[in-house]
KOLBAMAR-57670 format. One record per residue (C-alpha): x, y, z; residue in three letters. Coordinates in steps of 0.02 Angstrom, whole numbers, padded with zeros to 5 digits, always signed. Last residue first. Example, Ala and Ser with C-alpha at 12.3 -4.5 7.8 and 13.67 -1.06 7.14 Angstrom:
BEGIN
+00684-00053+00357SER+00615-00225+00390ALA
This chain:
BEGIN
+11919+08716+01230UNK+11991+08715+01405UNK+11888+08866+01454UNK+11728+08783+01390UNK+11766+08623+01486UNK+11801+08721+01645UNK+11636+08815+01628UNK+11539+08653+01602UNK+11619+08577+01757UNK+11576+08734+01854UNK+11397+08721+01791UNK+11384+08542+01853UNK+11461+08587+02022UNK+11352+08742+02042UNK+11193+08641+02001UNK+11232+08502+02125UNK+11273+08576+02296UNK+11167+08732+02318UNK+11020+08703+02202UNK+11012+08515+02226UNK+11027+08540+02414UNK+10889+08671+02406UNK+10773+08555+02308UNK+10803+08412+02431UNK+10768+08523+02581UNK+10610+08586+02496UNK+10548+08407+02474UNK+10590+08362+02653UNK+10491+08513+02712UNK+10348+08461+02599UNK+10339+08285+02669UNK+10325+08163+02525UNK+10157+08075+02505UNK+10147+08083+02316UNK+10315+08144+02250UNK+10370+08324+02271UNK+10553+08294+02223UNK+10564+08343+02039UNK+10698+08356+01906UNK+10708+08431+01732UNK+10872+08421+01636UNK+10919+08512+01476UNK+11086+08495+01385UNK+11119+08308+01389UNK+11269+08260+01282UNK+11195+08085+01292UNK+11334+07974+01361UNK+11447+08105+01442UNK+11312+08225+01496UNK+11202+08087+01566UNK+11352+08014+01655UNK+11391+08187+01725UNK+11214+08190+01792UNK+11244+08025+01881UNK+11408+08088+01955UNK+11327+08248+02018UNK+11189+08143+02095UNK+11312+08036+02192UNK+11408+08188+02254UNK+11248+08275+02309UNK+11202+08122+02411UNK+11066+08003+02357UNK+10923+07984+02235UNK+10941+08035+02053UNK+10840+07884+02001UNK+10851+07804+01827UNK+10908+07624+01822UNK+11008+07585+01979UNK+10878+07665+02090UNK+10724+07589+02009UNK+10758+07404+02042UNK+10832+07442+02214UNK+10677+07542+02262UNK+10552+07409+02212UNK+10460+07355+02055UNK+10502+07173+02026UNK+10327+07112+02067UNK+10252+07238+01944UNK+10194+07117+01808UNK+10119+06993+01931UNK+10168+06809+01945UNK+10347+06847+01895UNK+10455+06805+01745UNK+10635+06860+01754UNK+10675+07019+01658UNK+10750+07015+01484UNK+10857+07160+01426UNK+10872+07184+01237UNK+10883+07374+01258UNK+10889+07420+01444UNK+10726+07412+01540UNK+10631+07546+01634UNK+10508+07584+01494UNK+10457+07401+01486UNK+10409+07389+01670UNK+10222+07362+01651UNK+10114+07456+01529UNK+09952+07485+01623UNK+10001+07493+01807UNK+10172+07568+01769UNK+10128+07748+01812UNK+10035+07707+01973UNK+10166+07582+02030UNK+10293+07715+01986UNK+10212+07834+02109UNK+10215+07705+02248UNK+10399+07669+02215UNK+10435+07856+02219UNK+10353+07870+02390UNK+10439+07713+02455UNK+10610+07788+02425UNK+10578+07966+02485UNK+10634+07990+02665UNK+10717+07822+02698UNK+10797+07807+02526UNK+10871+07981+02535UNK+10926+07949+02715UNK+11019+07791+02666UNK+11115+07877+02527UNK+11173+08009+02650UNK+11156+08199+02670UNK+10997+08201+02567UNK+10949+08227+02386UNK+10791+08168+02298UNK+10770+08171+02110UNK+10656+08088+01983UNK+10724+08129+01811UNK+10647+08223+01664UNK+10755+08241+01508UNK+10747+08389+01389UNK+10793+08366+01206UNK+10820+08494+01068UNK+11006+08461+01049UNK+11062+08304+01140UNK+11167+08231+00999UNK+11229+08367+00885UNK+11126+08409+00730UNK+11227+08392+00570UNK+11127+08493+00446UNK+10990+08467+00316UNK+10850+08523+00432UNK+10739+08369+00411UNK+10886+08250+00391UNK+10977+08315+00545UNK+10814+08315+00644UNK+10778+08134+00600UNK+10956+08080+00644UNK+10962+08177+00807UNK+10791+08116+00863UNK+10831+07934+00828UNK+11001+07955+00911UNK+10922+08026+01070UNK+10800+07880+01075UNK+10940+07753+01056UNK+11042+07836+01192UNK+10888+07844+01303UNK+10881+07655+01312UNK+11063+07646+01367UNK+11040+07787+01492UNK+10888+07703+01568UNK+10712+07758+01520UNK+10602+07864+01638UNK+10565+08028+01548UNK+10581+08119+01382UNK+10536+08297+01330UNK+10558+08347+01148UNK+10591+08502+01044UNK+10482+08523+00891UNK+10535+08564+00712UNK+10409+08451+00626UNK+10529+08315+00572UNK+10605+08306+00746UNK+10434+08289+00828UNK+10381+08155+00703UNK+10540+08056+00732UNK+10516+08054+00921UNK+10332+08010+00905UNK+10372+07863+00790UNK+10516+07802+00898UNK+10409+07789+01055UNK+10413+07904+01206UNK+10377+08087+01175UNK+10319+08242+01269UNK+10324+08378+01137UNK+10414+08542+01173UNK+10370+08704+01082UNK+10475+08862+01099UNK+10366+09018+01106UNK+10292+09087+00944UNK+10349+09184+00790UNK+10401+09279+00887UNK+10399+09283+01076UNK+10266+09401+01147UNK+10132+09288+01077UNK+09990+09361+00973UNK+09851+09437+01073UNK+09720+09427+01004UNK+09674+09293+00878UNK+09633+09322+00696UNK+09497+09256+00583UNK+09478+09219+00397UNK+09339+09204+00267UNK+09200+09299+00356UNK+09054+09319+00236UNK+09016+09501+00197UNK+08943+09445+00028UNK+09034+09562-00091UNK+09181+09607+00020UNK+09221+09426+00062UNK+09305+09463+00227UNK+09467+09429+00321UNK+09609+09517+00231UNK+09486+09577+00100UNK+09439+09714+00221UNK+09276+09787+00282UNK+09301+09922+00414UNK+09242+09863+00586UNK+09164+10013+00674UNK+09009+10014+00562UNK+08986+09828+00584UNK+08949+09694+00456UNK+08992+09512+00476UNK+08918+09362+00386UNK+08936+09181+00440UNK+08921+09059+00296UNK+09060+08942+00351UNK+09129+08939+00530UNK+09301+09018+00523UNK+09385+08901+00549UNK+09343+08719+00520UNK+09392+08589+00649UNK+09396+08399+00667UNK+09440+08329+00496UNK+09511+08490+00428UNK+09474+08661+00357UNK+09578+08805+00422UNK+09582+08993+00400UNK+09704+09126+00456UNK+09723+09312+00483UNK+09884+09391+00546UNK+09969+09222+00532UNK+10100+09159+00656UNK+10009+09124+00818UNK+09841+09067+00750UNK+09925+08964+00615UNK+10035+08878+00745UNK+09884+08838+00854UNK+09789+08771+00703UNK+09929+08652+00655UNK+09945+08594+00836UNK+09761+08548+00842UNK+09774+08458+00676UNK+09921+08352+00733UNK+09842+08306+00899UNK+09675+08262+00817UNK+09765+08152+00691UNK+09860+08071+00835UNK+09701+08034+00931UNK+09625+07959+00773UNK+09771+07841+00752UNK+09772+07796+00937UNK+09589+07744+00941UNK+09574+07673+01118UNK+09650+07837+01175UNK+09485+07928+01151UNK+09532+08105+01095UNK+09373+08128+00991UNK+09274+08100+01152UNK+09352+08258+01224UNK+09379+08286+01410UNK+09284+08131+01465UNK+09362+08007+01344UNK+09535+08079+01368UNK+09541+08088+01557UNK+09475+07912+01588UNK+09597+07846+01458UNK+09754+07913+01540UNK+09906+07949+01430UNK+09870+08114+01343UNK+09922+08179+01172UNK+10058+08300+01225UNK+10117+08481+01217UNK+10239+08587+01316UNK+10251+08772+01274UNK+10396+08865+01355UNK+10341+09039+01410UNK+10452+09180+01472UNK+10405+09314+01345UNK+10357+09458+01458UNK+10264+09344+01579UNK+10094+09422+01546UNK+10126+09423+01358UNK+10176+09240+01355UNK+10026+09199+01465UNK+09914+09288+01340UNK+09990+09191+01195UNK+09963+09027+01289UNK+09781+09071+01324UNK+09749+09125+01145UNK+09824+08966+01071UNK+09722+08861+01192UNK+09561+08951+01145UNK+09600+08927+00961UNK+09644+08743+00980UNK+09489+08694+01082UNK+09563+08581+01212UNK+09578+08397+01263UNK+09690+08348+01116UNK+09811+08483+01174UNK+09863+08393+01332UNK+09963+08544+01392UNK+10119+08468+01467UNK+10238+08473+01541UNK+10195+08658+01538UNK+10330+08787+01550UNK+10372+08952+01636UNK+10546+09024+01618UNK+10620+09090+01780UNK+10674+09270+01799UNK+10543+09386+01871UNK+10424+09283+01976UNK+10261+09304+02073UNK+10142+09367+01938UNK+10213+09248+01808UNK+10193+09103+01930UNK+10007+09136+01953UNK+09988+09145+01764UNK+10088+08985+01746UNK+09975+08893+01867UNK+09830+08950+01758UNK+09925+08882+01608UNK+09965+08717+01695UNK+09779+08680+01718UNK+09719+08524+01807UNK+09847+08508+01946UNK+09825+08359+02063UNK+09925+08210+02006UNK+09936+08057+02121UNK+09795+08121+02233UNK+09670+07978+02218UNK+09535+08100+02161UNK+09628+08117+01997UNK+09484+08175+01886UNK+09603+08274+01774UNK+09789+08296+01742UNK+09895+08437+01671UNK+10074+08470+01727UNK+10176+08622+01776UNK+10355+08657+01722UNK+10482+08773+01804UNK+10631+08849+01715UNK+10812+08907+01726UNK+10849+08864+01908UNK+10991+08945+02006UNK+10895+09033+02145UNK+10762+09169+02161UNK+10648+09093+02029UNK+10672+08918+02100UNK+10623+08979+02274UNK+10470+09068+02207UNK+10408+08914+02116UNK+10440+08792+02259UNK+10352+08907+02383UNK+10209+08929+02259UNK+10186+08740+02252UNK+10177+08734+02442UNK+10048+08873+02443UNK+09948+08782+02310UNK+09944+08622+02413UNK+09889+08724+02564UNK+09747+08797+02461UNK+09697+08622+02411UNK+09674+08562+02589UNK+09783+08407+02617UNK+09730+08247+02532UNK+09880+08141+02587UNK+09917+08088+02408UNK+09912+08268+02347UNK+10031+08285+02200UNK+10103+08432+02103UNK+10204+08377+01952UNK+10319+08528+01963UNK+10461+08475+01849UNK+10596+08598+01903UNK+10709+08648+01760UNK+10898+08650+01746UNK+10996+08710+01596UNK+11168+08633+01565UNK
């Protein structure tokens, strides 16, 4: 199994931003020097509250590339509907070159309305159909920019190159590859650099509903999932497997192409894990569940008792039995083995730097996971391979 650290940097206590960055760098450098395969940075905007405090995962990736040698550098995710597709394609390709081909590209459509409407009015989440068309077209352009020497595009939102622009320069030899020789009108453009990884780095789409899962599988994308229970994830994993098998005309094994994010906090005892981090993850989930309630935490066909407010049931006990990797190393190993057994999980991302968590406690949790969980899971994998 491959392990990634989901670095959703938070600042609930409003510490100086340079201190926040230093703490994030400590996590990054530790993971690079230890047993982790990847680290993933997030993108959020206007979050003065401090729940999510990193605005640019690519700039974080550049800093990481300069400080690390081994770990793969991902984004979970780039909200591509917020960005000019050519500029984003260039920035990702440059990071891939700077890191010597260590980039994992995470993409998403956005989840917070105040971000979307202010970053790009075309991405307004009140019009989900339009937001999806923008997402699809943006990704199409990014792929063209990475894989074609010269490319053009004409769509609903973008047209490249801009029509009727002429180009003539003594040091730029005219070529039919990009120019109408008779009129000197630019017909195609090319980005520099191309990615280090060819044809482009692996692409991971953050998904939730069945439609997004199927679309990702049909379009050759890996997926990142979060929150749901094992039973609910089983259905999602099967949807992806079936759609990918049909699209690629092969029997895709369950779990292939999927990475799961889990909230993780390890301590010497179950009680200490709850004491140090329990209320912090509850507070974060109150933020996440404010709009859509508890639906993503429920088993298929489960009915919750009615309450006065939609989040009245949201407490540590409710979360822990459903999806938290909180507890002793032994407990967490057993929960990961359940994910392997039920889902054939191959990629797991975990995080411990929840809003309000003490950084020393966070690092202690990460080190315990590194020292007492990863080796046990990998040893189990090794034993299975030897037996087969």
